[in-house]
N, C-alpha and C positions, 0 to 999 in steps of 0.2 A: 436289404433291408429285416430287419428282425420281425417275428411276428405282432411282439406288443408296437413296436412303431408302426408295422400295416395297419394295426389296427387304429391306433393315435390317427394316423392318417384319413382311414375311412369315415371314421367319427367327423372330424372334422371336416370333409368334402361331404358328408350329408349333413353336418350343421348349417353351414356355408348353403345349400341350395334350399335347407328349410326357411334361413333368412329372406332367399333370393323372393319364395315362392310368397311367403307373407308379406313381403313387402309390397310385390306383384297384385297380391290382393286388396291389399291398404289401398294402393294407387287407383286400381281399379273401383273401390268403393270409395273415393274421395273424388272420385270424378263423375260417377254417378249423382254422389251426395251434394258436390257445385250446383248442376242444375238445378237441384230439387232447392237448393237453399237460396240459387239463383233467382228464382221465379218468387218464392215465398213473402207475402205481400206486396208484390206488384198486380200491376191495371195490365192484360195481352188484350189488345185490340185486331179482332177478327174483323177485318174487308172483306163488302159484299161487293161485288158491283152491277147490283141490277136493282133495281126498286124498293120501296119497302112492301114486303106483303110478298114476294115471290117466292117462287120455292125457294132459291138459296137464301133469300132473308130467313124463312120461316123455319128450314131445317140450320141453319148457323144459330138462330135462338132457342131451338130447342136444345142444339149441343152445349150451348155456352156453360147453364149453370152445372151442368154435370163434368164437364170440361174444368170447370174451378176447381169444384172439389176434389178431384183426379189431382190437378197440377197445387193447387195449394196456393193458388194464387191471391190479391186481394177482389179484384174486379177481372168479368170476361165480357169485355164489349163489342160489342155489334156494331158495326160503321158501314151505313149504305153510301156508297160510291157511284151512284148511276152516270153512265155515258158510256157511248158509243160500244155498247154490248159487252162491256168490262172491260173492255183495252185502257181505259181512264184510268180504271183501278190497280190494271198490270203494270201500267208504267210506273203510277206512284207505288207500288209494292216492290218492283227494281229496284228504285232507286233508294228505298226504306233503310234506314239506321242496321244494318246486319247483327239486331241482340237478340233476337228470337221475340219479341215483343210486340211485332206487329207482323201478322198471317194472314194467307187469305181463304177463302171458301170459295174454289170458281168452279166455273163451267171450266174442263180442261179441255174437252176437246176443241173449244173456241181458241183456249188459251194456246195449243201447240197449232191447229190449223192457221190463223191470224198471224203467228209468229212465222209460220212456214214460208208462207208468201210474202212476209214485209208489208201484212197490210195497211191502208192508207192508218196513220195516226201513232203505227205500232212502234215503240220505241225501246222494246226489249230483247235482250234476245233469250228466249225460252225455253234453248239446255240449259240455260246456266238457274233457273229456278230450282229450288231445291222440296222435290217430292217427300210429304210427311205422311200421308195415311187417307183413309175415309171409312167412315163409316155406312155408309148408306148408298144403295144401290138404284140406279134406273135403265129399265129395262124400256126400252121401245118395242111396242105393237105397229104394226100397218092392220087398221080397219077399212074394212068396207060395206056397203048397205047390206042391212039383213037379206031387203028383197033379191038382192040378182047372186045370181049361180055361179059365184065364185067359191071355194069353197078350200083352197089349196094353194100354196103359193103358183103351184106350176098354171093351176090355171088361168094365169096373167099372162103367160109366157103367149107374145103375139099380138095382146090383145089394147088396143087403145081405149086409154082411160086417164082422168085426169084426177093426181091426186092436191089436196088442196094444202095447204104450207103456209107458214108464219112466215116462213123465209129458210128456203133450201137448206139443206146438210145433211140428214140423216136418211131423207130418201131417197137422194139419187144413191148414197149407197147401197142401200137395199134396191135399187134398178141396176145397178150392176152387177152385184152378187146373184141376183136372181132373172137377170135375162132380163127385163123386162122394157125391152127398149121399143116400145108404146105408149107408156111414161109419160106424162105432162106433167109436173109439176109448177100449180098456179100461185102466186105468192099473194098475200093479201089477208090471207084469214088466222086472226090474233088469238085466238082461243081456241079449244079442242072443243067446246059447247058451239061455237058457231059456227066448227067444222062439220060437226054432227048436224046438226039443224041443215047445213047445207047439203049433207050427204042424204039426207029426210027428204028434203027438196027435188032431189035429182039433180043439183048441180057442179058438183061432184061426183066422185066413185069413190073414193079412197083415202084417207089420212093417217098421221103416225100420229098415239098417242103414249102417253110417260103409263106406265102401269102405275106408281105412286100414287097420280092424281087423275085416275079415271074409273069413272066404274057403271054406266049408264051404259049399257048393252041392246036398251032398247030399239034401236033404232043401225045399228055396228054389229058388226063382228067380227073378231081377230082371227088374223090366217097365219097370222105369221111373227117370229119375237126375234130379236136380238140374239137373248141371251136363255139359257132354261128357267123359269121362275115357277117357285111351288105352289103358286096360283093360277098358272098356268098350264100346266102339266100334258094337256092335250094337244096344245098348240107347240107345231114344230117350230125348231129355229132356224136362222140363216144356213146357219154347216147343214143341218139335215137336208136341207132341201135343194140346196145351190149345186147346176149344174155342172157338169167334169169344166176344168178348164176358169175356174173363177174364183181361186183357192185366197189371189192377191187382197179381190176385190170384202171376201168373208173373212180376211186376219184384219185389213186395214178398218172396217166397220167395227169388229169386236173390240182394237184397239181402243180407238176412240169411244165407245162406250164404256169400258172399261175403267178411264181415266175419267170417267163424269162426275161431279161432286168431290170435288179433290182439297185437300188441305196442301195449300203451297207457302214456301214461306222464301224470303228475300237470300241472291248469293250471298256468299260469304256468312252463315251462320253457323257458331262453332256444332261441330256436329254431335256433342253430348246434351248439347239443347233440345237438338231435332228428335235427336234419340226418346230422349223423355217424354216429348212430345206426343210422339209415336206409341211408346209406353204406354202413356197415359188416355190417349184413343182409341188403342187395341182395350184397356180397362173397363172404360165406358161403351165400347163395345159388345161386350159378355156382362154387362150389368142389367139384372134382371128389372131394374124401377126404371133406366132408360127404356130399355125394348117396351116394354108397359105403358108409358109414355109415348112414343114413337108410332107403337100399333094404332094405339088412340087418333094420331090424324094420319094413318094409312100410310106409313109411309116405309119403304122396304130396306131391307140389309141384304150385302151381298153373304152367300153361304158361307165365305169365312174372311176375317178381318186382312183389307187389302195395307200394306204399310211400303215402304219405301224401295224394297226391292224388289215386290210384287211389278209396285210403278217403273221400276227401271228395265223391266224385262216388256210391260205393255209398250213404253215409247219407245224403245230401240229399235222394234220397225218404223216406226216413224223419224226417228233422228239419221238415219241412214237412207231416206229414200233422195235417190237423184235429183236435178234439177228438170232434169224434163218429168220424172215421176211428180215431184210436185206441180208441174203446169198440167198434168194432167190432170190431176187431181183438182185443183181450179177451176178445171174446163168443167168436168163433171158435175160438181158440185155446183155452182154458178153459173153454169150455161148451158150443159148438153140438153137439160131435160127440161130448161125454162123456156116458154113459147118466146120468140121471137115477137118485139112488139112493134 
């Protein structure tokens, strides 16, 4: 081939590749644009499976106007569908139209736990939900009576004590991770203020509180927290204090904690719409105005935005549990530490 022919051929190939790259870029842009255009002028419903005024309801309504602005929707409506600790709403979401116009703000740990056990009333496959993202973080504190001699989680090893709970979930996981064999989880205490009062009266010795919704330490003191927290830098985490051989339970507790306050979508929603919502959530996570509003309500943020990739990592441990492990998890949470009637 002559030098001239070679140059012509090289130029033709280069031009062809340029066309391919430009076309690919145009396709990518069109896909991203199609999601934005799809949502423009539409109404998105955020389903909450708990009562009006619950922390899920408050947080969803805090997020809604900012998400509406970021997505360019006509409106974002928050719809409370309480019942069966969120199971009814999850069943509805699982069978909702997969168009991305209905999503849920949910208690991720309960969604997974009830799905793992196929608890009464569950009509969904938890692995098929699409995890979108989260902007708020819950960290759980274990509190003990301020007058008690216990100062660190190791002090409760070998001790017999009563943990007041509304319904056991995180508390037994703390016990397994920290070797608190003498803990007894007594249910029926519906609010943290009720439990704090019971501690002051000496009826119970410990309880669990959400860092975002508790601030009265006049009668109680924190001794351990699930994950590190900016406002509780001196309180050790479970991982820092767990004895050897407890990694499985430390990891399970952390995995559940990380998926709290989750946005999820029904199976089958197009990937570009999920990605668009995730990007909008990421945008409002860094919005100074949004953070100012959240701070005024005492709400917490994770140290970094948690998106679909991070959810996949956190749920992978739970998704690969064996039937025997699931059976043991049920026993630990629902039976092992709960006094027999």
